[in-house]
N, C-alpha and C positions, 0 to 999 in steps of 0.2 A: 087349626085351620090348614087346609091343603092349598099349596101354592098352585097357580095355574099350570106350571110346567110339569108338576107331578100328578096332575089329574089323570086317572086311569084311562080315559078316552084318548087323551093326547098321547100317552105312552103306547097304547094299543095302535093308534093310527100311525105313529112314527115307526113302530116295529113292523107293521104291515108294509109301509112304504119302503123301508130298508130291505125287507124280504123280497119285495117285487123287484127292486133295483138289482139285488144280488142274482136273482133268478134270470132276469133279463140279460144281465152281463154274461152269465154262464151260457145261456142259449145263443147269444150273439157270437161268443167265442167258438162254440161248437159249430155254428153255421159257417163261420169264416174258415174253420178247419176243414169242413166238408167241401166247401167250394175250392179250397186249395188242393185237396185230394183229387177232385174231379178235373181241375186244370192240369195237374200232373199226369193223370190218366190220358187226357186228350193230347198232351205234348208227347207222351210216349207212343201213342197210337198213330200220330201224324206221319212219322217216317215210314212206318209199316204200311199205312194206307197208301202213301204215295207210290211205293213200289208195286203194291197189289193192283192199283188202278191201271197201271200201264199194261200189265198182263191180262187183266180182266176185261179190258175193252174189246179184245178179240173174241173172248167167250161171250160177252154181252151182245156183240154184233151178230154172232152166229145164232144166238137164241132169238134175237129180234128177226133175223132173216127167216128162221124156221117158222116163227109165229106168223110172219107176213105170208109165207108160202101156204101155210095152213088156211089162213083167211081167204086167200085167193082161190084155193081149191074149193072151199065151202061156197064162196060166191059163184064160182063157175057151176057148181052142182045145182045151186038154187036157180041160176039162169037157165040151165038146161032142163030143169024140172025133175031132177033126180032126188029121191028122198035119201037122206043120210042116215 
């Protein structure tokens, strides 16, 4: 007579549950490692971005100014009836 704990379905179910727990733990550990890697990348990039933002604001302002001038030129051409 087979005892209830040695029943093949109980052993299969228990083995499957343990396998799922092991896989989930491994995936969770990998996910946490990936998040830590991304945090480190952001921390390393933050000082470089801070210095770049100061210098790039002038360049950005020039680009925006050129864009506005181009829009004004197009609007004036439309207002005067000139085809572009």
